[in-house]
C-alpha positions, 0 to 999 in steps of 0.5 A: 500500499502506498499513501500519497499526502498533501501536505500543507505547513510541513505537518498537516495532512490536507488530503490523503489517497492510496494505491494498492493491489492488495486484497479487500482487507487492504482496501478496507484499511487503506480507506479507513486510514484515509478518512481518519487521517485527512484534515489532520496533523502527523501526530494524529496519523500515527495515533490513527494506527492504534485506532485502526486496530481497535476498530478492526478487533482481532485479526488473523495473522493473514489479515493483518499481513494483507491490511498491511497497517504497520506500513502506514506507520513507517510512512509517516516516520519516513515523511518526518525523516525526510523533512529532517534530512531536507531541512524543510 
């Protein structure tokens, strides 16, 4: 799953879209994450990962792998690291 962000003022997610070639679990999680984080900051986006786990409840290992939630957490960290590297 890849997220495309329109960021305002370095920390505000004005818009968020995603692309995936995954299964239905991936599409559901991407859609939920996009709806939860649009018009919020990166701190909220990080907290949204935990909220997603709570909303989804117990998932099988395969569902977790397919939903690929942990990658979303990494992408927000990668973006923050990019800002530090570029001194933006």
